C-alpha positions as a printed Julia matrix, in Angstrom:
239×3 Matrix{Float64}:
  19.81   32.73   44.7
  16.44   31.59   43.65
  15.64   29.31   41.58
  15.09   30.66   38.16
  12.7    27.88   37.02
  10.1    29.18   39.69
   9.64   32.7    38.02
   8.48   30.54   34.79
   4.77   30.56   34.02
   3.12   27.57   33.19
   3.03   28.06   29.41
   6.99   28.68   29.43
   7.68   25.68   31.39
   9.0    22.71   29.23
   6.4    20.02   28.75
   6.71   16.61   30.17
   5.9    13.79   28.14
   3.94   10.81   29.33
   6.47    7.67   29.69
   5.15    4.12   29.19
   6.3     3.45   32.62
   3.98    6.49   34.31
   1.22    4.66   32.91
  -0.72    1.93   34.97
   0.4    -1.51   34.29
  -2.94   -2.27   32.66
  -2.72    0.86   30.54
   0.55    0.13   28.77
   0.27   -0.71   25.06
   1.78   -4.34   25.36
  -0.85   -5.28   28.1
  -3.56   -3.64   26.72
  -2.95   -5.88   23.57
  -2.64   -8.96   25.84
  -5.82   -7.8    27.58
  -8.31   -6.58   24.84
  -6.62   -7.87   21.65
  -4.99   -6.12   18.66
  -8.3    -4.78   16.89
  -9.37   -3.19   20.19
  -6.17   -0.88   20.45
  -5.34    2.11   18.37
  -2.9     2.25   15.44
  -0.41    4.33   17.9
  -0.78    1.6    20.51
   0.21   -1.27   17.92
   2.95    0.87   16.7
   4.49    1.49   20.48
   4.38   -2.3    21.06
   6.83   -2.76   18.16
   8.82    0.35   19.63
   9.47   -0.96   23.1
  11.08    2.28   24.51
  10.19    4.35   27.29
   8.76    7.09   25.23
   7.18    4.87   22.45
   3.47    6.44   22.68
   4.75    9.87   21.68
   7.34    8.26   19.08
   4.6     6.33   17.7
   2.31    9.29   17.41
   5.09   11.41   15.66
   5.91    8.58   13.19
   2.1     8.36   12.01
   1.73   12.25   11.7
   5.81   12.69   10.2
   4.84    9.91    7.46
   0.99   10.83    7.25
  -0.26    7.37    8.44
   0.71    4.1     7.74
   0.91    4.53    3.89
   3.53    6.84    4.26
   5.49    4.85    7.0
   5.18    1.73    5.11
   6.9     3.99    2.07
   9.54    5.63    4.43
  12.84    4.23    4.68
  15.06    3.17    7.68
  16.98    6.21    7.19
  14.29    8.42    7.27
  12.63    6.45   10.51
  15.68    6.86   12.7
  15.4    10.74   12.23
  12.54   10.49   15.13
  14.18   11.22   18.21
  14.94    8.04   20.41
  14.35    5.89   17.56
  17.6     3.68   16.62
  18.17    1.31   13.74
  16.9    -1.78   15.67
  13.55   -0.09   16.08
  13.27    1.08   12.68
  14.25   -2.22   11.32
  11.47   -4.07   13.66
   8.65   -1.36   11.91
   9.97   -2.36    8.36
   9.99   -5.98    9.15
   6.55   -6.05   10.9
   4.96   -4.01    7.72
   6.76   -6.64    5.46
   5.19   -9.55    7.5
   1.91   -7.91    7.03
   2.33   -7.12    3.3
   3.45  -10.94    2.69
   0.4   -12.29    4.53
  -2.16  -10.21    2.61
  -0.57  -11.11   -0.84
  -0.19  -15.01    0.08
  -0.98  -17.0    -2.31
  -1.8   -20.75   -1.71
   0.18  -23.43   -3.21
  -1.3   -23.8    -7.21
  -2.33  -21.39   -9.44
  -4.81  -18.47   -8.42
  -8.34  -18.28  -10.52
  -9.52  -15.14  -11.15
 -13.52  -14.88  -10.62
 -14.13  -11.43  -10.48
 -12.66   -7.77  -10.58
 -12.5    -7.7    -6.67
 -10.23  -11.03   -7.03
  -7.84   -9.25   -8.88
  -7.7    -6.33   -7.12
  -6.81   -8.29   -4.12
  -4.21   -9.51   -5.71
  -2.68   -6.43   -6.63
  -4.1    -4.01   -4.35
  -1.54   -4.71   -1.27
   1.82   -3.81   -3.36
   0.48   -1.31   -5.99
  -1.25    0.87   -3.38
   2.29    1.87   -1.84
   4.24    2.53   -4.99
   4.88    6.33   -5.57
   5.03    6.22   -9.16
   2.5     4.94  -11.47
   3.14    1.38  -12.68
   0.99   -0.56  -15.22
   0.81   -4.33  -14.76
  -0.99   -7.45  -16.33
  -2.45  -10.18  -14.89
  -2.19  -12.87  -17.71
  -4.71  -15.63  -17.78
  -5.38  -19.2   -19.41
  -8.49  -20.35  -21.0
  -9.88  -20.65  -17.26
  -8.8   -17.65  -16.02
  -5.99  -19.22  -13.61
  -3.29  -16.82  -13.55
   0.01  -17.18  -15.38
   1.98  -14.34  -14.47
   1.83  -10.53  -13.42
   4.53   -8.87  -15.56
   5.08   -4.85  -15.1
   5.03   -3.31  -18.3
   5.44    0.38  -17.8
   6.34    2.54  -14.93
   5.44    6.48  -14.95
   2.73    8.37  -15.88
   0.21    6.6   -18.44
   0.03    8.35  -21.78
  -1.47    7.05  -24.77
   1.61    8.39  -26.92
   4.03    6.28  -24.79
   2.01    3.07  -24.46
   3.02    0.87  -27.18
   0.36   -1.83  -27.67
   2.74   -4.19  -29.3
   5.1    -4.0   -26.13
   2.16   -4.72  -23.94
   0.86   -7.71  -25.59
   4.28   -9.06  -26.19
   4.0   -10.51  -22.73
   0.76  -12.2   -23.38
   2.19  -13.72  -26.45
   5.05  -14.88  -24.74
   2.77  -16.46  -21.93
   0.42  -17.87  -24.63
  -2.53  -16.27  -22.82
  -6.15  -16.37  -23.59
  -6.98  -13.19  -21.43
  -5.37  -10.4   -19.35
  -6.34   -7.77  -17.01
  -4.72   -4.39  -17.03
  -3.81   -2.76  -13.76
  -2.49    0.46  -12.88
  -2.14    2.51   -9.4
  -2.88    6.1    -8.47
   0.06    7.04   -6.14
  -2.29    9.9    -4.99
  -4.67    7.17   -3.11
  -7.7     7.81   -5.66
  -8.68    5.44   -8.03
 -11.06    7.7    -9.87
 -10.28    7.02  -13.74
  -9.21   10.04  -15.72
  -9.91   10.64  -19.43
  -6.35    9.38  -20.22
  -7.18    6.31  -18.41
 -10.29    5.66  -20.76
  -8.33    6.41  -23.75
  -5.43    3.76  -22.63
  -8.11    1.21  -22.19
 -10.11    1.59  -25.54
  -6.45    1.3   -27.17
  -5.7    -1.75  -25.58
  -8.94   -3.39  -25.9
  -8.36   -2.87  -29.79
  -5.0    -4.27  -29.88
  -6.59   -7.3   -28.02
  -8.86   -7.88  -30.49
  -6.36   -7.96  -33.44
  -4.22  -10.45  -31.53
  -7.32  -12.74  -30.07
  -6.41  -11.94  -26.65
  -9.23  -11.11  -24.59
  -8.77   -7.67  -22.39
 -11.15   -8.64  -19.44
 -10.83   -5.54  -17.28
  -8.55   -2.23  -16.32
  -8.49   -1.95  -12.82
  -7.17    1.24  -11.08
  -5.68    0.76   -7.65
  -6.04    3.44   -5.04
  -5.02    3.16   -1.2
  -7.7     0.71   -0.11
 -10.07    1.06   -3.02
 -10.1     0.36   -6.54
 -12.23    0.74   -9.74
 -13.07   -1.76  -12.52
 -13.4     0.4   -15.78
 -15.42   -2.98  -17.07
 -17.87   -2.48  -14.54
 -18.26    1.45  -14.94
 -18.51    0.67  -19.12
 -15.47    2.9   -19.58
 -13.47    2.37  -22.63
 -15.43   -1.25  -23.06
 -18.11   -1.25  -25.94
């Protein structure tokens, strides 16, 4: 009896995935990283270096597609990651550990309190964490008279609606820390930091509360994915 596989057309024959071991030694992800440096290789190759499986390149590509890039992968749980064929708990834990390591590096604050000198300083402090949140969070950066950070409490979680935000509740954190000024920060889970009319209305309401309590509202930042908007710089909500 003839082998039935010989009767299949090229299109019908099962696709053979390219394994890492099939690549020339110099083209394997780990060796390329060593040879040309991490900045010169693709995100897929970096992820393949973490996986360290024979099918690492295909699995890395599938992870990035399934979770819509690195941000989605950072949001994914280990349970979701192991649903990709061939990825086990050890590989999933390695991915989460690498992402957390990167997050800690970006958000590292040297010993001593940081001073905020510009909207970019405030955004850099909050962006790495808040850009990954799947819900809107409103946080405060509470500052002393020289703009050194006192604390960064989370005040609200959920859609920012002017009817839900109580100015007294928001400034309670500032009064507790005896702050001289504060910066309001919230994120847009969509990744687009463009201010909405609701954002402007919230800003105006908070500024009015600060004037009554003698706490200066320096800015309101909206965090997106890799971008931020300063409402103060745009003159939105600030007179």
